[in-house]
N, C-alpha and C positions, 0 to 999 in steps of 0.2 A: 534305337534307342541312343544316348547319352553314352557315352561310358561312364562303371563308375566310381572314377576320379573327378569327368567332369558334375555329375552330380551331389558330388560332397563342395564343388567349388559355389556351388548354391546355399552352403552355408557361413562363407567368407565374411568378417565383421567382427562388431565388437558389441556381444549382447549382455546387457544389463536385466537384472533378476533376482529371484533366490532358489534354493534349493530347499524345498518344504519337505523333511519326512514324516512318517504321520505309521501308523502302530498299524496295523490289519485290519481294523477297522474304520479306519479315515482319522483318527482322531490327530491334532496336530503335538507333536513332540515337539521339534525343533524348528523352529524359520530363518535358515542363514544368509543375508544379503551375497551374491554373486555376479562377479564380472566375467564371462566366458569372451575369449578371442582367438576368430579365427586368421589367418593369416597368410596367403599365400608366398609362396619364392623361390627362385632362380628358375625364372618362367612358368610357375604352376605349377614345378615339377616335385617342390616338397611344400606340407603343412606344417605350419605352428600357427601352437593350441597351447593358449593359456588358457589356468582353470581360478581364479583368485578367489576365496573364499573370506569371511569375514565377518566370523560366530560371536556369538553377544559373550561376552568375559571370557573370551579366548583366545591366543593369536593369533592374528590373519595366517592364511596358510593361501601357498598358491605353489601348481604345477605346471610347471610345460615340457610338452611334447612333441617331438616334430618327429615325422614320417612322410616314407615315399610312394607307401604304397596300401592296402586294404587287408587286412585281415580277416580271415574266411569267417569269424563270425559276424561278418557285419554286410546289410547289404542296402541299396539305396536307392530312393524313385528319384523320375528326374527333377522334380521341386525341391528335391533335399531333402525329400521325410526318409524316416531309416530305422534300423535296429540291428542294436548288435549284442549277443548275448552271450551264453551259453550254449553250442551246438550239438556238447553229447551229456543229458540229465546222467549222470554215477551216485547208485548208492550212495547214503552219507555223506554225501558231499552239498554245500553251499549253494546253488541254483540262482545264477540274478541274470535280468536281463533289462535291457532298455528299450522302448520305443519312442522314436521322436516324431513329430509333426511339424512343417512350416507354413505360416503365410502369410505372405507378405511382410512386416515389420514384427511378428511374432514367431517366436519358438514355444511350445508345450512340447514338454520329453516327461516318461515317466517310467521310472526304478522297480521292476517288481523282482522282491525277496524271498527264497526261501533257503531255511536253517537247512540244519548237515540232516535232519528229521524230516522233509520234506514238504516240513509247515510252512506257510506263509505267515511272514517277520513283519512283515509292510511295506511302503510303497519311498523312493520320494521323486515329490513333485515339481519339475522344475518348468516356470514359469519365465519369461525370457521376453526381453521389448531391444532394438538396435539401438545403440544412446544415442543417437539423436531422434529417438520417434517418439511421438505423442498418443499412438497408439494404446487405446486403453484394451486395459484386462475386463474377461465375459466376466457378467455375475456367475455364482453357485450354479452348477444343475440342478437340475428339481427334475423329479419323477414325470408330472404336467410337461417340459420340455419333450419326453421323447414319445407322447401319447399321439401316433398319426398314423399316417403310410405314408412312407418312406421310398424313395425309386430310384435308384443311380445305375454308377457302375465301380463296378471293382477287376484289380489288372491284379495278377499273380508270379512274384520273380522265385526263382531258383535257386540254391545254392551250388545246385549241379551247373547250372547256364542253361540248362534247357529255356526255350520257345515261351513267352511270359502270356500265360492264360488274361482273356480280357472274356467280361461276360457285365452281363445284365443281373442287377438286386432287386427282392423286392421283399421291404419289409413293416406290417403291419403290429401295432404294440397297441393293445388295450389295456386300460381299469376294470377291474369291477372288484368292490371294495376295497382290502386291503390286497389283493394280486392282481399283479402284472404279468398279461399273454404278449409273447410276441408267437409273431408266424413269421418262417424265413423263407423265401423260395429263389432259387439262383438254380436250376436245371433237376433239384426236389425241393422238398415240405416238410422242414424242421417248425413243430411245436413248440413251444418252450413257458413254464409257467414259476415266475416267482414272488415272493413273499416279500409286501413293504416293508422293511424294518427302520423306518427313519429316513435316512440318505441309504443304505444300503438295501440292496436286493438279492435275493436270498434261494437262491434255485435249489430243488431236486437234487439233482446230480451232482450239488460239491461247489456251483461255482458262484462264486459270487461279485456281482456288480457293485462299488464302490464311488456313490457321485463326488463329484469335488468341486473344488474352487477352479475360475475362469471357463469356465462350459466342460470341465475336463470329468472323463468317468474311469473309471479299469473296473476289466474284465478280467477277472483268470480262476483256476479252482483256490481253495480253502488247502488243501492238501496236494501232491502230488504223486499219482499210485501207480505204481508199479504192470507196467502190462495194460498203460490206456492213454491214446491219447490223450493230447491235452492242447487251448491255445492259450494265449496273453494276448492281448488286444489293449489299445487305449482308445478313447474313445474322445471326439474333441465339435464342440457347435459353433459354430462361427456366429449363427447370422438365426433367429429362430425358425428357417425352415433349409438351414446348409447346413451338412454333418462330415465330417472325414474319421473313420474309423484306419486302424492299421491294425492290422492282426498276424501274429509268429505264431505258425504251428508245427508241434512236436506228433510221430509217427506212437505209434505203442510202445514201440524197441526208446526212446525213448532220444529220437535222434532230429534235430529241426531239420523240421524238411518245406519249409515255404512262406512268406511272403507276401501277406494282402491288403493293398491301400482300396480302401472302399471311399466314395463321394455319392453323397445321396445330398437327395432335395426331400423334405415334405412336399409331400401331394394333393393333403387333405387332413 
């Protein structure tokens, strides 16, 4: 595999888009035009990152970062997809994680935020394209887009640098009235059912999937509960039959344990 630093270099360039703040129910709170640039310095040994935001009726803000190493809370895949965030959940502390996907001239990033009381407070959806690209944004994700049988490959990497795991996935999704059923197979079978409430899928386990613009989806608990494992996920429908997912997993102790990248195709 590439080094983690070389994986980061896949994000080089200038990305234009917006930071869209959303409530926990997916309602738009604020949309801020953005320009984010990554420039390699010192023969690719240093990264210079500039985040330029232009909020409506507020002063322009710009943050400049330079770094030559990566923190413990981030992992990347060879195509540049990444996740960064809290590595250990602590009681009465805010919890934040970002999940980022990249495909061609577009990037999709999702920041999920939990308050000190462990309840989901909302998201920031970041939709970007390279500055010189005309690559279009994808439509809002719909329930019907998910229905079918999806087969793909998953790669799981670990913060402790053990060897990655690569395995096949099989996901079947079907609708019955106002309920959506999922059957996921990856060595074992997990079956779940969600109540469809507009653009929100509500699972009995307290998990909520919110369908978002640009073919995106957010999957996470509505509340982080002590003593229970949990996952944070972003999905991205690239084509009607092609989807990517990025999953950040935590143990029952609140420890970040792995990051999984899934590419799956709809076969029926």
